[in-house]
MMTF fields as JSON, N, C-alpha, C and O atoms, coordinates in Angstrom:
{
  "mmtfVersion": "1.0.0",
  "mmtfProducer": "UNKNOWN",
  "numBonds": 439,
  "numAtoms": 440,
  "numGroups": 110,
  "numChains": 1,
  "numModels": 1,
  "chainsPerModel": [1],
  "groupsPerChain": [110],
  "chainIdList": ["A"],
  "bondAtomList": [4, 2, 8, 6, 12, 10, 16, 14, 20, 18, 24, 22, 28, 26, 32, 30, 36, 34, 40, 38, 44, 42, 48, 46, 52, 50, 56, 54, 60, 58, 64, 62, 68, 66, 72, 70, 76, 74, 80, 78, 84, 82, 88, 86, 92, 90, 96, 94, 100, 98, 104, 102, 108, 106, 112, 110, 116, 114, 120, 118, 124, 122, 128, 126, 132, 130, 136, 134, 140, 138, 144, 142, 148, 146, 152, 150, 156, 154, 160, 158, 164, 162, 168, 166, 172, 170, 176, 174, 180, 178, 184, 182, 188, 186, 192, 190, 196, 194, 200, 198, 204, 202, 208, 206, 212, 210, 216, 214, 220, 218, 224, 222, 228, 226, 232, 230, 236, 234, 240, 238, 244, 242, 248, 246, 252, 250, 256, 254, 260, 258, 264, 262, 268, 266, 272, 270, 276, 274, 280, 278, 284, 282, 288, 286, 292, 290, 296, 294, 300, 298, 304, 302, 308, 306, 312, 310, 316, 314, 320, 318, 324, 322, 328, 326, 332, 330, 336, 334, 340, 338, 344, 342, 348, 346, 352, 350, 356, 354, 360, 358, 364, 362, 368, 366, 372, 370, 376, 374, 380, 378, 384, 382, 388, 386, 392, 390, 396, 394, 400, 398, 404, 402, 408, 406, 412, 410, 416, 414, 420, 418, 424, 422, 428, 426, 432, 430, 436, 434],
  "bondOrderList": [1, 1, 1, 1, 1, 1, 1, 1, 1, 1, 1, 1, 1, 1, 1, 1, 1, 1, 1, 1, 1, 1, 1, 1, 1, 1, 1, 1, 1, 1, 1, 1, 1, 1, 1, 1, 1, 1, 1, 1, 1, 1, 1, 1, 1, 1, 1, 1, 1, 1, 1, 1, 1, 1, 1, 1, 1, 1, 1, 1, 1, 1, 1, 1, 1, 1, 1, 1, 1, 1, 1, 1, 1, 1, 1, 1, 1, 1, 1, 1, 1, 1, 1, 1, 1, 1, 1, 1, 1, 1, 1, 1, 1, 1, 1, 1, 1, 1, 1, 1, 1, 1, 1, 1, 1, 1, 1, 1, 1],
  "groupList": [{"groupName": "MET", "atomNameList": ["N", "CA", "C", "O"], "elementList": ["N", "C", "C", "O"], "formalChargeList": [0, 0, 0, 0], "bondAtomList": [1, 0, 2, 1, 3, 2], "bondOrderList": [1, 1, 2], "singleLetterCode": "M", "chemCompType": "L-PEPTIDE LINKING"}, {"groupName": "ASP", "atomNameList": ["N", "CA", "C", "O"], "elementList": ["N", "C", "C", "O"], "formalChargeList": [0, 0, 0, 0], "bondAtomList": [1, 0, 2, 1, 3, 2], "bondOrderList": [1, 1, 2], "singleLetterCode": "D", "chemCompType": "L-PEPTIDE LINKING"}, {"groupName": "GLY", "atomNameList": ["N", "CA", "C", "O"], "elementList": ["N", "C", "C", "O"], "formalChargeList": [0, 0, 0, 0], "bondAtomList": [1, 0, 2, 1, 3, 2], "bondOrderList": [1, 1, 2], "singleLetterCode": "G", "chemCompType": "PEPTIDE LINKING"}, {"groupName": "GLU", "atomNameList": ["N", "CA", "C", "O"], "elementList": ["N", "C", "C", "O"], "formalChargeList": [0, 0, 0, 0], "bondAtomList": [1, 0, 2, 1, 3, 2], "bondOrderList": [1, 1, 2], "singleLetterCode": "E", "chemCompType": "L-PEPTIDE LINKING"}, {"groupName": "ARG", "atomNameList": ["N", "CA", "C", "O"], "elementList": ["N", "C", "C", "O"], "formalChargeList": [0, 0, 0, 0], "bondAtomList": [1, 0, 2, 1, 3, 2], "bondOrderList": [1, 1, 2], "singleLetterCode": "R", "chemCompType": "L-PEPTIDE LINKING"}, {"groupName": "LYS", "atomNameList": ["N", "CA", "C", "O"], "elementList": ["N", "C", "C", "O"], "formalChargeList": [0, 0, 0, 0], "bondAtomList": [1, 0, 2, 1, 3, 2], "bondOrderList": [1, 1, 2], "singleLetterCode": "K", "chemCompType": "L-PEPTIDE LINKING"}, {"groupName": "THR", "atomNameList": ["N", "CA", "C", "O"], "elementList": ["N", "C", "C", "O"], "formalChargeList": [0, 0, 0, 0], "bondAtomList": [1, 0, 2, 1, 3, 2], "bondOrderList": [1, 1, 2], "singleLetterCode": "T", "chemCompType": "L-PEPTIDE LINKING"}, {"groupName": "TRP", "atomNameList": ["N", "CA", "C", "O"], "elementList": ["N", "C", "C", "O"], "formalChargeList": [0, 0, 0, 0], "bondAtomList": [1, 0, 2, 1, 3, 2], "bondOrderList": [1, 1, 2], "singleLetterCode": "W", "chemCompType": "L-PEPTIDE LINKING"}, {"groupName": "PHE", "atomNameList": ["N", "CA", "C", "O"], "elementList": ["N", "C", "C", "O"], "formalChargeList": [0, 0, 0, 0], "bondAtomList": [1, 0, 2, 1, 3, 2], "bondOrderList": [1, 1, 2], "singleLetterCode": "F", "chemCompType": "L-PEPTIDE LINKING"}, {"groupName": "LEU", "atomNameList": ["N", "CA", "C", "O"], "elementList": ["N", "C", "C", "O"], "formalChargeList": [0, 0, 0, 0], "bondAtomList": [1, 0, 2, 1, 3, 2], "bondOrderList": [1, 1, 2], "singleLetterCode": "L", "chemCompType": "L-PEPTIDE LINKING"}, {"groupName": "VAL", "atomNameList": ["N", "CA", "C", "O"], "elementList": ["N", "C", "C", "O"], "formalChargeList": [0, 0, 0, 0], "bondAtomList": [1, 0, 2, 1, 3, 2], "bondOrderList": [1, 1, 2], "singleLetterCode": "V", "chemCompType": "L-PEPTIDE LINKING"}, {"groupName": "ASN", "atomNameList": ["N", "CA", "C", "O"], "elementList": ["N", "C", "C", "O"], "formalChargeList": [0, 0, 0, 0], "bondAtomList": [1, 0, 2, 1, 3, 2], "bondOrderList": [1, 1, 2], "singleLetterCode": "N", "chemCompType": "L-PEPTIDE LINKING"}, {"groupName": "PRO", "atomNameList": ["N", "CA", "C", "O"], "elementList": ["N", "C", "C", "O"], "formalChargeList": [0, 0, 0, 0], "bondAtomList": [1, 0, 2, 1, 3, 2], "bondOrderList": [1, 1, 2], "singleLetterCode": "P", "chemCompType": "L-PEPTIDE LINKING"}, {"groupName": "ALA", "atomNameList": ["N", "CA", "C", "O"], "elementList": ["N", "C", "C", "O"], "formalChargeList": [0, 0, 0, 0], "bondAtomList": [1, 0, 2, 1, 3, 2], "bondOrderList": [1, 1, 2], "singleLetterCode": "A", "chemCompType": "L-PEPTIDE LINKING"}, {"groupName": "SER", "atomNameList": ["N", "CA", "C", "O"], "elementList": ["N", "C", "C", "O"], "formalChargeList": [0, 0, 0, 0], "bondAtomList": [1, 0, 2, 1, 3, 2], "bondOrderList": [1, 1, 2], "singleLetterCode": "S", "chemCompType": "L-PEPTIDE LINKING"}, {"groupName": "GLN", "atomNameList": ["N", "CA", "C", "O"], "elementList": ["N", "C", "C", "O"], "formalChargeList": [0, 0, 0, 0], "bondAtomList": [1, 0, 2, 1, 3, 2], "bondOrderList": [1, 1, 2], "singleLetterCode": "Q", "chemCompType": "L-PEPTIDE LINKING"}, {"groupName": "HIS", "atomNameList": ["N", "CA", "C", "O"], "elementList": ["N", "C", "C", "O"], "formalChargeList": [0, 0, 0, 0], "bondAtomList": [1, 0, 2, 1, 3, 2], "bondOrderList": [1, 1, 2], "singleLetterCode": "H", "chemCompType": "L-PEPTIDE LINKING"}, {"groupName": "ILE", "atomNameList": ["N", "CA", "C", "O"], "elementList": ["N", "C", "C", "O"], "formalChargeList": [0, 0, 0, 0], "bondAtomList": [1, 0, 2, 1, 3, 2], "bondOrderList": [1, 1, 2], "singleLetterCode": "I", "chemCompType": "L-PEPTIDE LINKING"}, {"groupName": "TYR", "atomNameList": ["N", "CA", "C", "O"], "elementList": ["N", "C", "C", "O"], "formalChargeList": [0, 0, 0, 0], "bondAtomList": [1, 0, 2, 1, 3, 2], "bondOrderList": [1, 1, 2], "singleLetterCode": "Y", "chemCompType": "L-PEPTIDE LINKING"}],
  "groupTypeList": [0, 1, 2, 1, 3, 4, 5, 3, 6, 7, 1, 3, 8, 4, 3, 9, 10, 11, 0, 5, 12, 13, 3, 9, 3, 3, 7, 9, 13, 14, 3, 3, 14, 4, 14, 13, 2, 15, 16, 5, 1, 2, 2, 3, 14, 6, 2, 16, 13, 14, 2, 4, 4, 17, 10, 3, 17, 9, 4, 13, 5, 5, 2, 1, 9, 14, 1, 1, 1, 18, 4, 16, 0, 4, 5, 10, 10, 2, 18, 10, 4, 4, 16, 9, 13, 15, 4, 12, 3, 2, 1, 10, 4, 1, 14, 4, 7, 4, 16, 14, 9, 0, 11, 7, 2, 16, 1, 12, 9, 13],
  "groupIdList": [1, 2, 3, 4, 5, 6, 7, 8, 9, 10, 11, 12, 13, 14, 15, 16, 17, 18, 19, 20, 21, 22, 23, 24, 25, 26, 27, 28, 29, 30, 31, 32, 33, 34, 35, 36, 37, 38, 39, 40, 41, 42, 43, 44, 45, 46, 47, 48, 49, 50, 51, 52, 53, 54, 55, 56, 57, 58, 59, 60, 61, 62, 63, 64, 65, 66, 67, 68, 69, 70, 71, 72, 73, 74, 75, 76, 77, 78, 79, 80, 81, 82, 83, 84, 85, 86, 87, 88, 89, 90, 91, 92, 93, 94, 95, 96, 97, 98, 99, 100, 101, 102, 103, 104, 105, 106, 107, 108, 109, 110],
  "secStructList": [7, 7, 2, 2, 2, 2, 2, 2, 2, 2, 2, 2, 2, 2, 2, 2, 7, 7, 1, 7, 2, 2, 2, 2, 2, 2, 2, 2, 6, 1, 2, 2, 2, 2, 2, 1, 1, 7, 5, 1, 6, 6, 1, 7, 5, 2, 2, 2, 2, 2, 2, 2, 2, 2, 2, 2, 2, 2, 2, 1, 7, 4, 4, 4, 7, 7, 2, 2, 2, 2, 2, 2, 2, 2, 2, 2, 2, 2, 2, 2, 2, 2, 2, 2, 6, 6, 7, 7, 1, 1, 7, 7, 6, 6, 7, 2, 2, 2, 2, 2, 2, 2, 2, 6, 6, 7, 7, 6, 6, 7],
  "xCoordList": [-4.065, -4.44, -5.816, -6.771, -5.905, -7.175, -8.146, -7.795, -9.351, -10.397, -10.067, -10.377, -9.439, -9.075, -8.025, -8.106, -7.036, -5.993, -6.599, -6.236, -7.516, -8.18, -8.966, -8.921, -9.69, -10.483, -9.575, -9.858, -8.499, -7.566, -6.959, -6.863, -6.552, -5.965, -6.98, -6.661, -8.19, -9.256, -9.49, -9.552, -9.62, -9.901, -8.777, -9.043, -7.532, -6.398, -6.291, -6.052, -6.468, -6.407, -7.475, -7.186, -8.697, -9.8, -9.61, -10.086, -8.925, -8.652, -7.602, -7.732, -6.564, -5.438, -5.61, -5.115, -6.289, -6.525, -7.765, -8.897, -7.527, -8.624, -9.019, -9.798, -8.491, -8.873, -9.855, -9.699, -10.855, -11.828, -11.202, -10.275, -11.692, -11.085, -10.968, -9.912, -12.028, -11.98, -10.983, -10.275, -10.926, -9.993, -8.547, -7.683, -8.295, -6.952, -6.579, -5.445, -7.503, -7.242, -6.882, -5.947, -7.636, -7.364, -5.966, -5.211, -5.633, -4.31, -3.219, -2.218, -3.403, -2.398, -2.144, -1.082, -3.105, -2.953, -2.155, -1.807, -1.863, -1.173, 0.347, 0.91, 0.976, 2.447, 3.084, 4.112, 2.488, 3.022, 3.069, 4.035, 2.027, 1.978, 3.068, 3.771, 3.195, 4.172, 5.613, 6.499, 5.854, 7.231, 7.597, 8.771, 6.632, 6.906, 7.39, 7.014, 8.221, 8.646, 9.887, 10.489, 10.25, 11.444, 11.069, 10.134, 11.829, 11.579, 12.639, 13.835, 12.181, 13.1, 13.384, 12.462, 14.63, 15.044, 14.281, 13.995, 13.951, 13.26, 11.797, 11.131, 11.273, 9.869, 8.957, 9.254, 7.876, 6.867, 7.401, 8.091, 7.08, 7.516, 6.734, 5.636, 7.316, 6.676, 5.333, 4.341, 5.299, 4.07, 2.989, 1.808, 3.386, 2.407, 1.767, 0.552, 2.578, 2.043, 1.131, 0.082, 1.537, 0.718, -0.626, -1.662, -0.613, -1.85, -2.838, -4.04, -2.332, -3.221, -3.837, -5.016, -3.028, -3.516, -4.532, -5.525, -4.303, -5.232, -6.594, -7.626, -6.607, -7.873, -8.631, -9.837, -7.94, -8.587, -9.165, -10.284, -8.406, -8.86, -10.085, -11.054, -10.043, -11.169, -12.439, -13.542, -12.29, -13.461, -13.958, -15.062, -13.173, -13.558, -14.544, -14.599, -15.307, -16.154, -15.247, -14.315, -15.523, -14.679, -14.51, -13.418, -15.585, -15.537, -14.701, -14.325, -14.404, -13.622, -12.122, -11.332, -11.718, -10.301, -9.533, -9.99, -8.356, -7.509, -6.512, -6.372, -5.826, -4.751, -3.689, -3.115, -3.423, -2.447, -2.916, -2.112, -4.209, -4.757, -4.547, -4.145, -4.817, -4.634, -3.158, -2.843, -2.266, -0.827, -0.461, 0.322, -1.031, -0.755, -1.337, -0.71, -2.512, -3.121, -2.226, -2.094, -1.609, -0.683, 0.522, 0.996, 1.011, 2.146, 1.786, 2.593, 0.583, 0.11, 0.048, 0.515, -0.526, -0.642, 0.748, 0.956, 1.69, 3.044, 3.706, 4.325, 3.585, 4.205, 3.619, 4.358, 2.297, 1.651, 2.035, 2.352, 2.012, 2.381, 3.831, 4.1, 4.752, 6.169, 6.341, 7.045, 5.69, 5.838, 5.223, 5.781, 4.091, 3.466, 4.387, 4.389, 5.16, 6.085, 7.249, 7.969, 7.436, 8.548, 8.081, 8.732, 6.966, 6.404, 7.44, 8.005, 7.684, 8.644, 8.039, 6.826, 8.896, 8.467, 7.827, 8.112, 6.974, 6.44, 5.244, 4.618, 4.954, 3.816, 4.109, 5.079, 3.281, 3.513, 2.599, 2.619, 1.8, 0.795, 1.36, 0.765, 2.489, 3.072, 4.389, 5.289, 4.497, 5.753, 5.784, 4.742, 6.98, 7.157, 6.652, 6.159, 6.78, 6.306, 4.801, 4.35, 4.037, 2.585, 2.256, 1.391, 2.936, 2.664, 2.917, 2.153, 3.978, 4.272, 3.168, 2.713, 2.741, 1.647, 0.366, -0.359, 0.097, -1.116, -1.061, -2.093, 0.127, 0.254, -0.175, -0.629, -0.026, -0.402, -1.816, -2.214, -2.579, -3.985, -4.29, -5.43, -3.272, -3.493, -3.13, -1.987, -4.118, -3.848, -3.784, -4.808, -2.592, -2.465, -3.191, -3.338, -3.642, -4.36, -5.88, -6.632, -6.315, -7.76, -8.407, -9.614],
  "yCoordList": [-34.778, -33.519, -33.702, -34.114, -33.391, -33.603, -32.434, -31.431, -32.592, -31.599, -30.213, -29.207, -30.159, -28.858, -28.157, -26.948, -28.916, -28.334, -27.833, -26.768, -28.607, -28.187, -26.901, -26.0, -26.813, -25.612, -24.392, -23.335, -24.529, -23.417, -22.975, -21.782, -23.96, -23.667, -22.962, -21.955, -23.484, -22.889, -21.435, -20.549, -21.196, -19.848, -18.873, -17.762, -19.281, -18.409, -18.153, -17.024, -19.196, -19.08, -18.106, -17.224, -18.263, -17.412, -15.968, -15.041, -15.769, -14.42, -13.725, -12.538, -14.457, -13.855, -13.823, -12.903, -14.792, -14.8, -13.943, -14.402, -12.696, -11.735, -11.447, -10.529, -12.221, -12.054, -13.157, -14.31, -12.791, -13.767, -14.575, -14.095, -15.806, -16.646, -15.963, -16.029, -15.312, -14.659, -13.503, -13.294, -12.76, -11.643, -12.152, -11.561, -13.248, -13.834, -14.393, -14.217, -15.055, -15.569, -14.448, -14.572, -13.356, -12.213, -11.654, -11.331, -11.543, -11.054, -11.985, -11.517, -13.286, -14.263, -14.217, -14.634, -13.715, -13.606, -12.364, -12.208, -11.485, -10.234, -10.416, -11.34, -9.517, -9.527, -9.244, -9.835, -8.347, -8.026, -9.266, -9.48, -10.08, -11.306, -12.284, -12.862, -12.458, -13.435, -13.018, -13.868, -11.712, -11.265, -11.183, -11.009, -11.302, -11.208, -12.546, -13.611, -12.47, -13.669, -14.315, -13.835, -15.43, -16.169, -17.201, -17.983, -17.18, -18.091, -19.183, -18.911, -20.415, -21.544, -21.835, -22.082, -21.808, -22.144, -21.341, -21.859, -20.088, -19.247, -19.582, -18.983, -20.527, -20.919, -20.122, -18.98, -20.712, -20.072, -19.874, -20.741, -18.738, -18.481, -19.356, -19.821, -19.569, -20.355, -19.734, -20.446, -18.407, -17.722, -17.812, -17.931, -17.756, -17.841, -19.233, -19.359, -20.26, -21.628, -21.782, -22.423, -21.192, -21.239, -20.555, -21.05, -19.436, -18.724, -19.574, -19.543, -20.335, -21.221, -22.278, -22.611, -22.793, -23.792, -23.155, -23.791, -21.93, -21.225, -21.064, -21.239, -20.734, -20.612, -21.937, -21.944, -23.051, -24.367, -24.613, -25.108, -24.269, -24.472, -23.604, -24.071, -22.357, -21.449, -21.916, -21.69, -22.559, -23.012, -24.386, -24.791, -25.096, -26.436, -26.352, -25.355, -27.403, -27.52, -27.856, -28.65, -27.257, -27.453, -28.941, -29.383, -29.705, -31.137, -31.938, -33.073, -31.371, -32.064, -31.793, -32.383, -30.909, -30.565, -31.702, -32.296, -31.99, -33.075, -32.546, -31.337, -33.466, -33.065, -32.276, -31.332, -32.651, -31.917, -30.483, -29.552, -30.307, -28.957, -28.151, -26.989, -28.766, -28.069, -27.757, -26.714, -28.631, -28.331, -27.12, -26.267, -27.051, -25.886, -24.622, -23.563, -24.73, -23.592, -23.107, -21.9, -24.024, -23.649, -22.911, -21.927, -23.403, -22.763, -21.329, -20.415, -21.136, -19.811, -18.889, -17.752, -19.381, -18.589, -18.157, -16.99, -19.087, -18.768, -17.741, -16.798, -17.911, -16.974, -15.579, -14.601, -15.486, -14.172, -13.476, -12.287, -14.191, -13.572, -13.061, -11.934, -13.88, -13.462, -12.256, -11.302, -12.314, -11.243, -9.935, -8.865, -10.004, -8.798, -8.113, -6.886, -8.893, -8.334, -7.59, -6.854, -7.775, -7.147, -5.974, -5.623, -5.382, -4.279, -3.166, -2.671, -2.78, -1.701, -0.333, -0.19, 0.642, 2.028, 2.591, 2.139, 3.568, 4.303, 3.636, 2.731, 4.11, 3.646, 2.251, 2.067, 1.281, -0.102, -0.504, -1.653, 0.445, 0.13, -0.687, -1.694, -0.273, -0.972, -1.653, -1.754, -2.111, -2.716, -4.224, -4.877, -4.758, -6.214, -6.91, -8.036, -6.224, -6.773, -7.052, -8.148, -6.061, -6.245, -7.289, -8.138, -7.23, -8.179, -9.612, -10.518, -9.815, -11.152, -11.627, -12.767, -10.758, -11.115, -11.441, -12.37, -10.685, -10.935, -12.294, -12.946, -12.73, -14.075, -15.141, -16.222, -14.824, -15.754, -15.468, -15.988, -14.637, -14.424, -13.323, -13.184, -12.524, -11.447, -10.105, -9.882, -9.211, -7.848, -6.958, -6.72, -6.461, -5.656, -4.313, -3.637, -3.917, -2.658, -2.852, -1.882, -4.08, -4.365, -4.074, -4.259],
  "zCoordList": [4.785, 5.389, 6.037, 5.378, 7.332, 8.022, 7.784, 7.162, 8.288, 8.046, 8.586, 7.949, 9.76, 10.342, 9.488, 9.272, 8.999, 8.14, 6.831, 6.332, 6.289, 5.049, 5.254, 4.416, 6.373, 6.651, 6.806, 6.242, 7.558, 7.758, 6.426, 6.136, 5.623, 4.316, 3.425, 2.794, 3.371, 2.553, 2.961, 2.109, 4.265, 4.761, 4.407, 3.948, 4.617, 4.305, 2.807, 2.379, 2.022, 0.568, 0.07, -0.739, 0.55, 0.101, 0.57, -0.085, 1.689, 2.179, 1.313, 1.016, 0.907, 0.197, -1.319, -1.97, -1.884, -3.332, -3.574, -3.42, -3.953, -4.068, -5.516, -5.775, -6.451, -7.855, -8.234, -7.831, -9.006, -9.491, -10.62, -11.273, -10.868, -11.901, -13.265, -13.893, -13.73, -15.051, -15.054, -16.039, -13.966, -13.837, -13.856, -14.503, -13.145, -13.109, -14.481, -14.927, -15.148, -16.498, -17.469, -18.26, -17.396, -18.266, -17.966, -18.884, -16.69, -16.3, -16.833, -17.375, -16.683, -17.109, -18.615, -19.077, -19.377, -20.831, -21.233, -22.404, -20.28, -20.604, -20.667, -20.08, -21.388, -21.493, -20.138, -19.806, -19.348, -18.022, -17.145, -16.413, -17.218, -16.433, -16.871, -16.042, -18.179, -18.693, -18.411, -18.33, -18.259, -18.039, -16.553, -16.226, -15.657, -14.215, -13.66, -14.15, -12.64, -11.924, -12.499, -13.46, -11.87, -12.274, -13.335, -13.166, -14.44, -15.549, -15.564, -15.456, -15.698, -15.803, -17.271, -18.048, -17.641, -19.01, -20.068, -21.148, -19.77, -20.734, -20.911, -21.756, -20.134, -20.255, -19.349, -19.0, -18.979, -18.136, -16.717, -16.181, -16.119, -14.749, -13.774, -14.078, -12.611, -11.562, -11.184, -11.029, -11.035, -10.652, -11.703, -11.378, -12.965, -14.054, -14.066, -14.215, -13.909, -13.842, -12.624, -12.699, -11.515, -10.31, -10.553, -10.11, -11.244, -11.537, -12.312, -12.045, -13.273, -14.041, -13.118, -13.238, -12.208, -11.237, -10.286, -9.936, -9.87, -8.984, -9.653, -9.005, -10.936, -11.67, -11.592, -11.346, -11.798, -11.725, -10.335, -10.204, -9.303, -7.922, -7.639, -7.042, -8.062, -7.82, -8.517, -8.019, -9.652, -10.421, -9.97, -10.336, -9.193, -8.74, -7.579, -6.86, -7.415, -6.231, -5.055, -5.185, -3.927, -2.739, -2.42, -2.06, -2.554, -2.25, -3.234, -2.94, -4.392, -5.411, -5.293, -6.03, -4.376, -4.24, -3.573, -2.596, -4.125, -3.617, -2.587, -2.404, -1.924, -1.008, -1.763, -1.219, -3.008, -3.826, -4.071, -4.043, -4.309, -4.467, -3.186, -3.237, -2.051, -0.77, -0.513, 0.061, -0.922, -0.79, -1.647, -1.227, -2.846, -3.69, -3.053, -3.089, -2.481, -1.806, -0.666, -0.465, 0.085, 1.167, 0.584, 1.152, -0.562, -1.227, -1.627, -1.459, -2.153, -2.556, -1.338, -1.391, -0.247, 0.979, 1.456, 1.789, 1.488, 1.93, 1.037, 1.53, -0.273, -1.215, -1.046, -0.931, -1.032, -0.958, 0.347, 0.338, 1.458, 2.746, 2.711, 3.128, 2.22, 2.155, 1.241, 1.574, 0.09, -0.894, -0.398, -0.641, 0.286, 0.83, 1.836, 1.944, 2.564, 3.557, 2.906, 3.582, 1.603, 0.876, 0.01, -0.974, 0.377, -0.43, -0.615, 0.36, -1.859, -2.109, -1.787, -1.639, -1.685, -1.454, -2.725, -3.834, -2.541, -3.679, -4.344, -3.792, -5.532, -6.308, -6.867, -7.602, -6.524, -6.967, -8.128, -8.571, -8.614, -9.645, -10.816, -11.201, -11.382, -12.529, -12.17, -13.004, -10.947, -10.484, -10.728, -10.783, -10.873, -10.995, -9.731, -9.788, -8.583, -7.303, -7.383, -7.049, -7.824, -7.945, -9.005, -8.794, -10.129, -11.21, -10.755, -11.089, -10.001, -9.492, -8.547, -8.643, -7.641, -6.726, -7.492, -7.135, -8.527, -9.302, -9.996, -10.156, -10.41, -10.986, -9.967, -10.342, -8.689, -7.611, -7.099, -6.056, -7.834, -7.515, -6.523, -6.081, -6.163, -5.193, -5.815, -6.212, -5.897, -6.353, -5.118, -4.478, -4.771, -3.557, -3.642, -2.624, -4.816, -4.96, -4.96, -5.051, -4.859, -4.875, -3.533, -3.377]
}
């Protein structure tokens, strides 16, 4: 990944991931977080695992991020954009839609 791609990815990621690391960690510890999203074989959901990785990325120094980290950041950007386009009608405060987005580091009510 070249420097321009990294910059674009960084900018988009920082724009869409609007939860602070401690806030995201606290959310990930909640029952609502653990029950949101698709679970493989009854284990951790894809979004929950992604949230843990996002916390690591947010806490890392920008210069220490690997190409793999940037690929994950691209995945987060794609997921959040797609999911935002599927906003349900009505109050989303306690919706699975919002909870899933929050697992990916984006609180649509923030």
